[in-house]
N, CA, C and O atoms as CSV, one atom per row, in Angstrom:
chain,resi,resn,atom,element,x,y,z
A,1,MET,N,N,127.683,46.776,67.591
A,1,MET,CA,C,127.294,45.616,68.349
A,1,MET,C,C,125.778,45.649,68.520
A,1,MET,O,O,125.255,46.607,69.090
A,2,PRO,N,N,125.067,44.651,68.053
A,2,PRO,CA,C,123.621,44.641,68.162
A,2,PRO,C,C,123.170,44.484,69.616
A,2,PRO,O,O,123.881,43.945,70.463
A,3,THR,N,N,121.986,44.968,69.858
A,3,THR,CA,C,121.424,44.862,71.200
A,3,THR,C,C,120.013,44.318,71.099
A,3,THR,O,O,119.343,44.510,70.084
A,4,ASP,N,N,119.563,43.656,72.120
A,4,ASP,CA,C,118.205,43.132,72.115
A,4,ASP,C,C,117.246,44.058,72.865
A,4,ASP,O,O,116.096,43.700,73.115
A,5,ARG,N,N,117.727,45.245,73.218
A,5,ARG,CA,C,116.863,46.201,73.909
A,5,ARG,C,C,115.893,46.835,72.918
A,5,ARG,O,O,116.297,47.227,71.824
A,6,PRO,N,N,114.632,46.938,73.284
A,6,PRO,CA,C,113.666,47.570,72.385
A,6,PRO,C,C,113.613,49.092,72.523
A,6,PRO,O,O,112.787,49.739,71.879
A,7,TYR,N,N,114.470,49.661,73.341
A,7,TYR,CA,C,114.432,51.093,73.597
A,7,TYR,C,C,115.848,51.656,73.541
A,7,TYR,O,O,116.833,50.922,73.628
A,8,GLN,N,N,115.924,52.975,73.395
A,8,GLN,CA,C,117.223,53.650,73.406
A,8,GLN,C,C,117.733,53.729,74.834
A,8,GLN,O,O,116.953,53.833,75.781
A,9,ALA,N,N,119.053,53.679,74.980
A,9,ALA,CA,C,119.641,53.799,76.314
A,9,ALA,C,C,119.387,55.187,76.891
A,9,ALA,O,O,119.123,55.332,78.085
A,10,ALA,N,N,119.466,56.192,76.051
A,10,ALA,CA,C,119.199,57.568,76.488
A,10,ALA,C,C,118.193,58.170,75.520
A,10,ALA,O,O,118.522,58.384,74.354
A,11,PRO,N,N,116.977,58.447,75.973
A,11,PRO,CA,C,115.979,58.995,75.060
A,11,PRO,C,C,116.384,60.366,74.545
A,11,PRO,O,O,117.051,61.132,75.240
A,12,ASP,N,N,115.980,60.663,73.338
A,12,ASP,CA,C,116.269,61.953,72.718
A,12,ASP,C,C,115.278,62.986,73.251
A,12,ASP,O,O,114.083,62.911,72.964
A,13,THR,N,N,115.770,63.939,74.018
A,13,THR,CA,C,114.903,64.987,74.580
A,13,THR,C,C,115.144,66.329,73.908
A,13,THR,O,O,114.635,67.349,74.371
A,14,SER,N,N,115.916,66.346,72.817
A,14,SER,CA,C,116.254,67.619,72.182
A,14,SER,C,C,115.014,68.331,71.646
A,14,SER,O,O,114.969,69.561,71.647
A,15,HIS,N,N,114.011,67.585,71.191
A,15,HIS,CA,C,112.787,68.214,70.690
A,15,HIS,C,C,112.085,68.974,71.817
A,15,HIS,O,O,111.603,70.088,71.611
A,16,HIS,N,N,112.028,68.371,73.013
A,16,HIS,CA,C,111.372,69.027,74.145
A,16,HIS,C,C,112.128,70.285,74.557
A,16,HIS,O,O,111.513,71.298,74.889
A,17,ALA,N,N,113.454,70.225,74.539
A,17,ALA,CA,C,114.255,71.399,74.891
A,17,ALA,C,C,114.018,72.521,73.886
A,17,ALA,O,O,113.907,73.687,74.265
A,18,THR,N,N,113.941,72.167,72.604
A,18,THR,CA,C,113.697,73.167,71.568
A,18,THR,C,C,112.320,73.782,71.741
A,18,THR,O,O,112.165,74.999,71.645
A,19,THR,N,N,111.321,72.951,71.994
A,19,THR,CA,C,109.963,73.442,72.177
A,19,THR,C,C,109.886,74.389,73.370
A,19,THR,O,O,109.263,75.447,73.281
A,20,ASN,N,N,110.512,74.018,74.482
A,20,ASN,CA,C,110.509,74.878,75.665
A,20,ASN,C,C,111.230,76.193,75.384
A,20,ASN,O,O,110.766,77.252,75.808
A,21,ALA,N,N,112.353,76.141,74.680
A,21,ALA,CA,C,113.097,77.356,74.364
A,21,ALA,C,C,112.284,78.265,73.451
A,21,ALA,O,O,112.290,79.485,73.615
A,22,GLU,N,N,111.591,77.671,72.497
A,22,GLU,CA,C,110.755,78.470,71.603
A,22,GLU,C,C,109.608,79.129,72.366
A,22,GLU,O,O,109.261,80.280,72.104
A,23,THR,N,N,109.028,78.399,73.301
A,23,THR,CA,C,107.952,78.949,74.130
A,23,THR,C,C,108.481,80.069,75.007
A,23,THR,O,O,107.847,81.117,75.132
A,24,ASP,N,N,109.643,79.853,75.617
A,24,ASP,CA,C,110.255,80.892,76.458
A,24,ASP,C,C,110.538,82.148,75.635
A,24,ASP,O,O,110.292,83.264,76.093
A,25,LEU,N,N,111.050,81.965,74.430
A,25,LEU,CA,C,111.365,83.094,73.563
A,25,LEU,C,C,110.092,83.862,73.204
A,25,LEU,O,O,110.071,85.092,73.256
A,26,ALA,N,N,109.047,83.147,72.847
A,26,ALA,CA,C,107.775,83.792,72.497
A,26,ALA,C,C,107.199,84.546,73.699
A,26,ALA,O,O,106.682,85.653,73.548
A,27,ASN,N,N,107.286,83.958,74.877
A,27,ASN,CA,C,106.761,84.625,76.079
A,27,ASN,C,C,107.554,85.886,76.405
A,27,ASN,O,O,106.967,86.912,76.749
A,28,LEU,N,N,108.874,85.824,76.302
A,28,LEU,CA,C,109.694,87.006,76.564
A,28,LEU,C,C,109.376,88.115,75.570
A,28,LEU,O,O,109.258,89.281,75.948
A,29,ARG,N,N,109.238,87.753,74.303
A,29,ARG,CA,C,108.929,88.762,73.279
A,29,ARG,C,C,107.569,89.408,73.535
A,29,ARG,O,O,107.398,90.607,73.318
A,30,GLN,N,N,106.615,88.623,73.989
A,30,GLN,CA,C,105.285,89.162,74.283
A,30,GLN,C,C,105.317,90.057,75.520
A,30,GLN,O,O,104.671,91.105,75.538
A,31,ASP,N,N,106.051,89.663,76.541
A,31,ASP,CA,C,106.073,90.401,77.805
A,31,ASP,C,C,106.949,91.644,77.778
A,31,ASP,O,O,106.755,92.551,78.587
A,32,PHE,N,N,107.911,91.701,76.862
A,32,PHE,CA,C,108.841,92.833,76.795
A,32,PHE,C,C,108.911,93.367,75.363
A,32,PHE,O,O,109.928,93.191,74.692
A,33,PRO,N,N,107.849,94.014,74.889
A,33,PRO,CA,C,107.807,94.470,73.491
A,33,PRO,C,C,108.774,95.606,73.179
A,33,PRO,O,O,109.019,95.891,72.007
A,34,GLY,N,N,109.328,96.258,74.190
A,34,GLY,CA,C,110.288,97.331,73.958
A,34,GLY,C,C,111.690,96.828,73.664
A,34,GLY,O,O,112.597,97.618,73.401
A,35,HIS,N,N,111.867,95.521,73.707
A,35,HIS,CA,C,113.159,94.894,73.421
A,35,HIS,C,C,113.010,93.935,72.253
A,35,HIS,O,O,111.938,93.371,72.034
A,36,ARG,N,N,114.091,93.754,71.507
A,36,ARG,CA,C,114.160,92.700,70.497
A,36,ARG,C,C,114.906,91.560,71.172
A,36,ARG,O,O,116.074,91.710,71.531
A,37,ILE,N,N,114.252,90.440,71.344
A,37,ILE,CA,C,114.833,89.330,72.099
A,37,ILE,C,C,115.166,88.196,71.138
A,37,ILE,O,O,114.357,87.811,70.294
A,38,TRP,N,N,116.374,87.675,71.288
A,38,TRP,CA,C,116.861,86.641,70.393
A,38,TRP,C,C,117.897,85.784,71.099
A,38,TRP,O,O,118.327,86.094,72.210
A,39,ARG,N,N,118.292,84.701,70.439
A,39,ARG,CA,C,119.315,83.807,70.974
A,39,ARG,C,C,120.608,83.989,70.189
A,39,ARG,O,O,120.593,84.040,68.959
A,40,ALA,N,N,121.705,84.085,70.893
A,40,ALA,CA,C,123.012,84.122,70.243
A,40,ALA,C,C,123.314,82.724,69.686
A,40,ALA,O,O,122.775,81.726,70.165
A,41,VAL,N,N,124.166,82.669,68.685
A,41,VAL,CA,C,124.568,81.396,68.095
A,41,VAL,C,C,126.050,81.191,68.377
A,41,VAL,O,O,126.877,82.056,68.092
A,42,ARG,N,N,126.365,80.041,68.935
A,42,ARG,CA,C,127.762,79.710,69.238
A,42,ARG,C,C,128.521,79.375,67.958
A,42,ARG,O,O,127.921,79.186,66.900
A,43,THR,N,N,129.835,79.305,68.067
A,43,THR,CA,C,130.660,79.008,66.893
A,43,THR,C,C,130.382,77.623,66.321
A,43,THR,O,O,130.635,77.378,65.142
A,44,ASP,N,N,129.863,76.712,67.150
A,44,ASP,CA,C,129.546,75.370,66.646
A,44,ASP,C,C,128.136,75.292,66.061
A,44,ASP,O,O,127.686,74.222,65.651
A,45,GLY,N,N,127.437,76.441,66.025
A,45,GLY,CA,C,126.115,76.491,65.418
A,45,GLY,C,C,124.959,76.254,66.369
A,45,GLY,O,O,123.802,76.385,65.968
A,46,THR,N,N,125.237,75.908,67.617
A,46,THR,CA,C,124.163,75.686,68.578
A,46,THR,C,C,123.727,77.010,69.202
A,46,THR,O,O,124.464,77.995,69.174
A,47,LEU,N,N,122.524,77.017,69.764
A,47,LEU,CA,C,122.029,78.235,70.400
A,47,LEU,C,C,122.756,78.490,71.705
A,47,LEU,O,O,123.053,77.566,72.463
A,48,GLY,N,N,123.037,79.764,71.953
A,48,GLY,CA,C,123.777,80.139,73.149
A,48,GLY,C,C,122.966,81.035,74.062
A,48,GLY,O,O,121.816,80.737,74.384
A,49,ASP,N,N,123.576,82.139,74.478
A,49,ASP,CA,C,122.972,83.051,75.441
A,49,ASP,C,C,121.701,83.699,74.905
A,49,ASP,O,O,121.446,83.742,73.701
A,50,TRP,N,N,120.920,84.200,75.855
A,50,TRP,CA,C,119.692,84.933,75.558
A,50,TRP,C,C,120.028,86.416,75.548
A,50,TRP,O,O,120.680,86.910,76.468
A,51,VAL,N,N,119.588,87.136,74.511
A,51,VAL,CA,C,119.967,88.530,74.311
A,51,VAL,C,C,118.720,89.394,74.136
A,51,VAL,O,O,117.769,89.000,73.461
A,52,ALA,N,N,118.737,90.580,74.756
A,52,ALA,CA,C,117.667,91.554,74.568
A,52,ALA,C,C,118.298,92.876,74.161
A,52,ALA,O,O,119.150,93.415,74.867
A,53,SER,N,N,117.871,93.392,73.011
A,53,SER,CA,C,118.343,94.689,72.526
A,53,SER,C,C,117.226,95.707,72.733
A,53,SER,O,O,116.094,95.494,72.299
A,54,LEU,N,N,117.548,96.803,73.391
A,54,LEU,CA,C,116.562,97.832,73.706
A,54,LEU,C,C,116.187,98.632,72.454
A,54,LEU,O,O,117.059,99.147,71.754
A,55,HIS,N,N,114.884,98.728,72.181
A,55,HIS,CA,C,114.400,99.515,71.042
A,55,HIS,C,C,113.489,100.642,71.483
A,55,HIS,O,O,113.226,101.554,70.699
A,56,ASP,N,N,113.003,100.610,72.700
A,56,ASP,CA,C,112.147,101.664,73.239
A,56,ASP,C,C,112.771,102.144,74.543
A,56,ASP,O,O,112.745,101.413,75.533
A,57,PRO,N,N,113.332,103.353,74.574
A,57,PRO,CA,C,114.002,103.847,75.777
A,57,PRO,C,C,113.116,103.866,77.024
A,57,PRO,O,O,113.626,103.908,78.143
A,58,ALA,N,N,111.819,103.836,76.842
A,58,ALA,CA,C,110.921,103.804,77.995
A,58,ALA,C,C,110.821,102.401,78.598
A,58,ALA,O,O,110.225,102.224,79.661
A,59,ALA,N,N,111.398,101.410,77.926
A,59,ALA,CA,C,111.288,100.027,78.374
A,59,ALA,C,C,112.489,99.540,79.178
A,59,ALA,O,O,112.431,98.476,79.795
A,60,GLY,N,N,113.576,100.309,79.175
A,60,GLY,CA,C,114.765,99.849,79.874
A,60,GLY,C,C,115.840,100.903,79.905
A,60,GLY,O,O,115.616,102.055,79.533
A,61,VAL,N,N,117.029,100.492,80.358
A,61,VAL,CA,C,118.143,101.424,80.504
A,61,VAL,C,C,119.334,100.976,79.654
A,61,VAL,O,O,119.834,101.746,78.834
A,62,ASP,N,N,119.785,99.751,79.844
A,62,ASP,CA,C,120.950,99.255,79.118
A,62,ASP,C,C,120.571,98.889,77.683
A,62,ASP,O,O,119.535,98.262,77.465
A,63,PRO,N,N,121.390,99.269,76.706
A,63,PRO,CA,C,121.042,98.996,75.311
A,63,PRO,C,C,121.028,97.512,74.955
A,63,PRO,O,O,120.266,97.097,74.082
A,64,THR,N,N,121.855,96.711,75.616
A,64,THR,CA,C,121.897,95.274,75.353
A,64,THR,C,C,122.073,94.532,76.669
A,64,THR,O,O,122.900,94.903,77.501
A,65,VAL,N,N,121.288,93.486,76.844
A,65,VAL,CA,C,121.367,92.646,78.036
A,65,VAL,C,C,121.577,91.210,77.563
A,65,VAL,O,O,120.870,90.735,76.675
A,66,ILE,N,N,122.557,90.516,78.164
A,66,ILE,CA,C,122.869,89.137,77.788
A,66,ILE,C,C,122.864,88.284,79.052
A,66,ILE,O,O,123.507,88.621,80.047
A,67,GLN,N,N,122.128,87.174,78.998
A,67,GLN,CA,C,122.052,86.257,80.132
A,67,GLN,C,C,122.095,84.816,79.630
A,67,GLN,O,O,121.735,84.552,78.483
A,68,PRO,N,N,122.532,83.883,80.473
A,68,PRO,CA,C,122.655,82.490,80.025
A,68,PRO,C,C,121.336,81.715,79.947
A,68,PRO,O,O,121.294,80.647,79.336
A,69,SER,N,N,120.265,82.227,80.549
A,69,SER,CA,C,118.996,81.500,80.504
A,69,SER,C,C,117.827,82.472,80.327
A,69,SER,O,O,117.952,83.671,80.579
A,70,ALA,N,N,116.705,81.933,79.894
A,70,ALA,CA,C,115.501,82.748,79.722
A,70,ALA,C,C,115.030,83.313,81.054
A,70,ALA,O,O,114.611,84.468,81.125
A,71,ALA,N,N,115.095,82.514,82.101
A,71,ALA,CA,C,114.654,82.972,83.424
A,71,ALA,C,C,115.511,84.134,83.919
A,71,ALA,O,O,114.994,85.104,84.474
A,72,GLU,N,N,116.816,84.030,83.716
A,72,GLU,CA,C,117.708,85.109,84.154
A,72,GLU,C,C,117.505,86.365,83.306
A,72,GLU,O,O,117.584,87.479,83.823
A,73,LEU,N,N,117.247,86.193,82.017
A,73,LEU,CA,C,116.976,87.353,81.170
A,73,LEU,C,C,115.690,88.037,81.620
A,73,LEU,O,O,115.630,89.265,81.669
A,74,ARG,N,N,114.667,87.261,81.949
A,74,ARG,CA,C,113.403,87.825,82.434
A,74,ARG,C,C,113.632,88.659,83.705
A,74,ARG,O,O,113.099,89.762,83.828
A,75,GLU,N,N,114.416,88.137,84.638
A,75,GLU,CA,C,114.699,88.873,85.881
A,75,GLU,C,C,115.361,90.214,85.584
A,75,GLU,O,O,114.975,91.240,86.144
A,76,VAL,N,N,116.351,90.203,84.710
A,76,VAL,CA,C,117.075,91.434,84.380
A,76,VAL,C,C,116.153,92.418,83.655
A,76,VAL,O,O,116.197,93.618,83.925
A,77,LEU,N,N,115.326,91.922,82.743
A,77,LEU,CA,C,114.420,92.815,82.022
A,77,LEU,C,C,113.359,93.410,82.937
A,77,LEU,O,O,112.952,94.555,82.741
A,78,GLU,N,N,112.909,92.662,83.925
A,78,GLU,CA,C,111.968,93.214,84.902
A,78,GLU,C,C,112.632,94.331,85.700
A,78,GLU,O,O,112.009,95.358,85.968
A,79,ALA,N,N,113.892,94.135,86.081
A,79,ALA,CA,C,114.638,95.172,86.800
A,79,ALA,C,C,114.858,96.388,85.894
A,79,ALA,O,O,114.764,97.529,86.345
A,80,GLN,N,N,115.149,96.136,84.618
A,80,GLN,CA,C,115.335,97.224,83.649
A,80,GLN,C,C,114.059,98.057,83.540
A,80,GLN,O,O,114.104,99.287,83.506
A,81,SER,N,N,112.943,97.375,83.487
A,81,SER,CA,C,111.658,98.060,83.376
A,81,SER,C,C,111.421,98.980,84.577
A,81,SER,O,O,110.913,100.092,84.428
A,82,ALA,N,N,111.788,98.512,85.745
A,82,ALA,CA,C,111.614,99.327,86.958
A,82,ALA,C,C,112.547,100.534,86.961
A,82,ALA,O,O,112.201,101.578,87.513
A,83,ARG,N,N,113.728,100.404,86.351
A,83,ARG,CA,C,114.706,101.495,86.314
A,83,ARG,C,C,114.480,102.478,85.171
A,83,ARG,O,O,115.034,103.578,85.176
A,84,ALA,N,N,113.677,102.087,84.202
A,84,ALA,CA,C,113.482,102.916,83.009
A,84,ALA,C,C,112.812,104.236,83.356
A,84,ALA,O,O,111.971,104.301,84.252
A,85,PRO,N,N,113.195,105.292,82.636
A,85,PRO,CA,C,112.535,106.573,82.863
A,85,PRO,C,C,111.058,106.472,82.488
A,85,PRO,O,O,110.706,105.973,81.419
A,86,LYS,N,N,110.226,106.943,83.363
A,86,LYS,CA,C,108.782,106.889,83.121
A,86,LYS,C,C,108.343,108.104,82.313
A,86,LYS,O,O,108.785,109.228,82.553
A,87,ARG,N,N,107.469,107.849,81.357
A,87,ARG,CA,C,106.948,108.948,80.543
A,87,ARG,C,C,105.911,109.716,81.340
A,87,ARG,O,O,105.095,109.139,82.058
A,88,ARG,N,N,105.962,110.997,81.200
A,88,ARG,CA,C,104.981,111.850,81.871
A,88,ARG,C,C,103.733,111.970,81.006
A,88,ARG,O,O,103.814,112.120,79.787
A,89,THR,N,N,102.605,111.902,81.647
A,89,THR,CA,C,101.371,112.105,80.903
A,89,THR,C,C,100.937,113.554,81.075
A,89,THR,O,O,100.933,114.077,82.190
A,90,PRO,N,N,100.570,114.205,79.965
A,90,PRO,CA,C,100.221,115.640,80.046
A,90,PRO,C,C,98.912,115.874,80.753
A,90,PRO,O,O,98.485,117.019,80.900
C-alpha cells in the first residue's frame, strides 16, 4: 500500500547500535589487555553476549566471563582485576 509520507515510520538505528557496540568492544579490549574480549553469536547469526577469556593470570581469576552487556562485562572485569593475584616485584 503506497504512502505519501516522505519518511520511514521507524528509522533504522541498526548502524548506530553497531557503531556503539564496536566502540564498546574496542574500549574493553584496550582497557583489559589480559583478556580476549569478543561477542558470542546466536543461532540466528546475530550478536549475543559479551565474553572475556582470560589470557594473563595476573589480570583476573575466572577463565571465562560472560555478561549480557558491555557495561556489565566491564564491571565484572574490574572486580576480576581487583581479585587477581598481584605480582611481586623483586
